[in-house]
Residue, then its C-alpha position, 0 to 999 in steps of 0.5 A: m851144567e855149570n862147567v865145561i872142561f876141555v882136556l887136551e893132549n899136549e902133543k898135537r897131531g897133524s900139520f902145523l897149519s891144521i893145528v892152528e886152524e883147529t885151535e882158532k875154531m876151538n877158542r872161538f867156541i870157548k869164547e861163545l860158551r863163556h859169553g853164555g855164562l858157562n865156566v870154561i877151563k882148558v887143561a893141557v895133559s902130558p903123555r906121562f899122565v895119559n899112561a898113569c891117569d893117577a892124579p886129578l886134572f882139576d878140582e873134582q870137588k868144585c867141578n864134580t860129576q853133577n855140574t861138569l861136562l868134559i870134552i877130551d881129545h884122548g880116548q884113554i883119558a875119556k874112558h877114565y873120566a867116564k868110568k868116574g861118572y862124568a859126562v864126557i864127549g870125545y873130541e876126535r881130531q880131524h887131522q890125525g897125521p904124524y905127531y907134531d913135536v912141541g917138545i915132549s917127543s920122548h913121552q909120545v903116546e901110541k896113536d891107537k890109544a889116543n884115537d880109541f874112543w870105543g865106549i864113549e857114546h858122544l863124539l865131536q870132530g869139530f865145533d862149527e855146528v856145536d853150541d851150548v844147547y847141544l852140550k847141555r843136552i849131551f850132559e843131560r843124556c849122560h845123566n839120564i835127565p829127560w830133555k825139555i823138547c819145547e814149550t807152549k803158553r800153557c805146557i812143557i813138552r819133555e821126554i818121558t821118565v819111568e816115574d811118569v808111567d803111573r800117571l799114564y795109567e790114570i789117564y788111560a783108565e778112561p775108556s774113551i782114550t783107547e777107543y782109537m789107540e792101543d792101551l798100555f800093558e796090563n801089567p805096569k811092570e811091563e810098561k815101565e820096562y818098555t819105557m826104559q827100553y824106549i828111552k834107551n833105544i828111541y830117544h838116545m838113538y833118534g832124539y825124538g819119539m812120544w813125549i810127555i805133556e806137562e801143564k806149567q801151572t800145576g805140573q800135572i801130566i795131561g797127556r803125551a804127544g810126539l813123532e815116530q817112525n812107523e812102517g808104511m808111513e812116509g816121514l815121521e808120524l804125529g800122534y797125541v793123547i790128551a787126558v779127558p778133563y783137558q780135552r776141548k780146551g785147545y791143548a791138542y792144537e797148542v801142543c801139536s803146533a809146537i811139535l810141528d815147529y820143533a820138527r821143522e827147525n830141528l829134525e831132518t824130515e820133509v813130511i809129517t803124516s798122521a794115521i787116523e782111524k775111521g770114525n775119529v772125527a776129533s783127530e781129523k778136525l785137528c789135522r785139518k786145522l794143523g794144515f794136514i791133507n787127507v791123501c788116502e784111505f788104507v786098511k791095516n789089521g782089518v781096521t780102516y784108516y785115513k792117511y793125513k799128510r803135511e809138508k814140513 
């Protein structure tokens, strides 16, 4: 992402003071984005364009769908550019009172069209808790680019893609991998369909899940790890799998430590748990090393588990 374009309707809504305050916050945010190296453009749109949407608002060759994020305060225009393939964030004004006339009252746009962001997945109501990282992630989400969650000295932890599934089958082909965890679908086509739904329904909705572990030096996928919500478990549950050739080399501790740090800084959960099947000594040792405490034993589907818990 190189460009951020603010598309703002000329006619302001709300009281004069509320407009001034909102504009000042926006200008501070724009200044921060520019300081971070982004090209930021503000475009004022007349209601005449809103009704027609028949002329480009900016240089669409230079600011194209692959390098530009749009922040738009009018629902109809936001939908117009989303259909063209742009990454779009709707900007819902906090003060939706009567139109404040700045000289274009003869072409006022109906309020319901201005406020209708139905179909625009990402919406802002202000800029107090927004930064360039947030915008970059929205841009990536709109273009189905996997998020990089965090990294360690040797690894990158990122979201899974459908293309990663074939490598997972190579990892899970080793019988010891599924000794204490569920296997993949027998049919890779089903696993890929499941992965597509997982990306859409878990990543997009919650922003966390099971992620891919990629070794920096080789780019090789060496396992996966992450956090999920599971029935009967308090808070989020930590899980991981490391390919056999990379076991006993400290990767699990390295990756899980980074994920716990990420959860503490970015996720609203006070407790992290882990359900470890009885007999899985290696995972018990790892949990204790990570600061988890064995709090109870429980049986699920005839299998005995230990529940480990750690305050975030």
